[in-house]
C-alpha positions as a printed Julia matrix, in Angstrom:
204×3 Matrix{Float64}:
 121.56   75.8    94.55
 118.08   75.46   95.93
 117.28   79.0    97.1
 114.42   80.26   99.26
 113.49   83.94   99.21
 111.42   84.25  102.38
 108.75   86.93  102.74
 108.98   88.06   99.11
 105.93   88.66   96.92
 107.61   90.86   94.3
 109.77   88.08   92.83
 112.72   90.47   92.34
 115.33   88.5    94.3
 113.92   85.14   93.16
 114.26   86.08   89.5
 117.81   87.4    89.98
 118.87   83.94   91.2
 116.76   82.13   88.62
 118.54   84.01   85.8
 121.8    82.52   87.05
 120.51   78.97   86.87
 119.44   78.38   90.47
 116.28   76.61   91.63
 114.9    79.72   93.32
 111.55   80.0    95.09
 109.85   82.94   96.77
 107.42   82.46   99.65
 104.92   84.92  101.08
 101.33   85.15  102.28
 100.63   87.32   99.21
 100.65   86.03   95.61
 103.73   86.79   93.54
 103.74   89.84   91.27
 106.09   88.21   88.74
 104.88   84.79   87.54
 107.28   82.09   88.66
 108.11   79.6    91.38
 106.21   80.94   94.37
 104.8    79.39   97.54
 101.83   81.35   98.86
 101.9    80.27  102.5
 103.47   80.86  105.9
 107.21   80.51  105.24
 107.8    78.91  108.65
 106.06   75.79  107.31
 108.65   75.43  104.54
 112.03   75.94  106.24
 112.83   72.2   106.36
 112.68   71.53  102.62
 116.37   71.17  101.84
 117.33   74.74  100.99
 120.99   75.58  100.38
 120.52   79.33  100.77
 117.78   81.5   102.26
 117.42   85.24  101.85
 114.72   86.52  104.2
 112.87   89.83  104.33
 110.84   89.69  107.57
 108.33   92.52  108.04
 109.95   95.47  109.8
 106.8    97.27  111.01
 107.32   96.38  114.66
 111.13   96.11  114.55
 112.3    99.28  112.85
 113.44  102.3   114.84
 111.26  104.35  112.49
 108.3   103.19  114.61
 109.7   104.07  118.04
 107.22  106.91  118.47
 104.49  104.26  118.61
 106.33  101.67  120.71
 104.27  102.37  123.84
 100.92  102.16  122.07
  98.57   99.47  123.3
  99.46   96.07  121.89
 102.81   97.14  120.43
 104.91   95.2   122.94
 103.2    91.94  122.0
 103.53   92.72  118.29
 107.21   93.55  118.72
 107.9    90.32  120.6
 106.04   88.34  117.92
 108.1    90.06  115.22
 111.33   89.3   117.04
 110.35   85.65  117.41
 109.57   85.45  113.69
 112.97   86.99  112.92
 114.61   84.45  115.29
 112.89   81.52  113.55
 114.29   82.67  110.22
 117.77   83.31  111.62
 117.86   79.85  113.26
 116.36   78.02  110.27
 118.0    74.69  109.27
 119.64   76.26  106.22
 123.42   76.39  105.82
 123.65   79.87  104.27
 121.33   82.62  105.5
 120.87   86.33  104.87
 118.22   88.24  106.79
 117.54   91.79  105.61
 115.94   94.6   107.65
 116.35   98.29  108.41
 117.99   99.4   111.64
 115.87   98.24  114.56
 115.65   96.18  117.71
 116.62   92.87  116.05
 120.23   94.0   116.51
 121.52   93.22  119.06
 118.54   91.36  120.61
 118.69   88.52  118.07
 122.18   89.04  116.69
 124.43   91.9   115.65
 123.98   92.74  111.97
 126.91   91.89  109.71
 126.8    94.73  107.2
 125.03   98.0   106.4
 124.41   98.87  102.75
 122.51  101.4   100.65
 120.67  100.87   97.33
 122.91  103.46   95.68
 125.96  101.26   96.45
 124.61   98.85   93.83
 123.2   101.12   91.13
 119.74  102.09   92.44
 119.82  105.83   93.12
 117.85  105.76   96.35
 118.69  106.07  100.02
 117.51  103.41  102.47
 119.8   102.17  105.21
 119.65   98.38  105.01
 121.17   95.9   107.47
 122.2    92.38  106.52
 122.55   89.53  109.01
 124.8    86.95  107.33
 125.46   83.32  108.2
 128.19   81.52  106.21
 128.0    84.23  103.54
 130.61   86.89  102.7
 129.89   90.6   102.91
 128.49   92.04   99.7
 131.23   93.79   97.75
 130.56   97.25   96.36
 133.0    99.64   94.72
 133.02  103.45   94.91
 135.29  104.05   91.92
 136.6   102.17   88.91
 139.84  100.31   89.59
 142.14   98.08   87.57
 140.27   95.06   88.85
 136.68   96.19   89.5
 134.1    98.45   87.92
 132.31  101.05   90.0
 129.06   99.73   91.47
 128.07  102.97   93.2
 125.96  105.66   91.64
 125.88  109.21   92.97
 124.42  109.52   96.44
 120.8   110.67   96.04
 119.8   114.09   97.24
 117.07  114.37   99.88
 113.57  114.44   98.48
 112.63  116.86  101.2
 113.52  117.86  104.76
 111.01  117.07  107.5
 109.99  120.37  109.1
 109.21  118.72  112.43
 112.51  116.84  112.9
 114.82  118.67  110.52
 115.95  115.34  109.12
 116.46  114.52  105.46
 113.86  112.19  103.96
 115.56  110.48  101.03
 113.38  107.68   99.78
 109.84  107.49  101.13
 108.2   109.38   98.27
 110.14  107.41   95.65
 108.94  104.11   97.11
 105.32  105.1    96.59
 102.62  106.32   98.9
  98.86  106.07   99.17
  97.0   102.91  100.1
  99.81  100.68   98.77
 102.54  102.48  100.71
 103.48   99.52  102.93
 103.46   97.09  100.03
 105.57   99.37   97.85
 108.1    99.92  100.62
 108.42   96.15  101.13
 109.8    95.63   97.62
 113.53   95.01   97.4
 116.06   96.83   95.27
 117.01   95.14   91.94
 120.65   96.25   92.17
 121.15   94.59   95.55
 119.25   91.5    94.38
 121.57   91.16   91.38
 124.64   91.62   93.57
 123.41   88.86   95.9
 122.86   86.49   92.99
 126.23   87.3    91.39
 128.29   87.1    94.58
 126.48   84.33   96.47
 125.11   82.26   93.61
């Protein structure tokens, strides 16, 4: 298949499909971190290039519920509407098979109801990050809690909280593991190798 990984600079998902013989390309405004087939440009300019499958990772900054405390800040409404429109353009792209990935946020149900919720630890990466998948003409990703006669366990043990936020009392499972400092946003935008491999194995 000819596969587009939209909004990916890491090359993780692209390389998972490439290893299985597909003509996989990543596209992002940033250069790729893993040398390979990468388009450094606005992905919206490249949606009509005959892709069979697109996996998209639109920025979640203005969509995620994690940012609701800032939703009424000046300019946030415009940014949120722009982010929703970008998400819509990816979801309505002229590609037969589409997966759009994002955390829980306002894209569901404004654009469409998400199809599936997964965690990295379902697929072998021992981290916690609730991840929604919007799927078009693709099956749900299969993951297995225990070994069976027909399938091997894909889950690893559920990760323990890194710490508990004193202000909210909520568990914080993954932020520290994703990396902080000046590259915090970039580090958190990278996708999980276990899920990438599952996508390539099950959809490729």
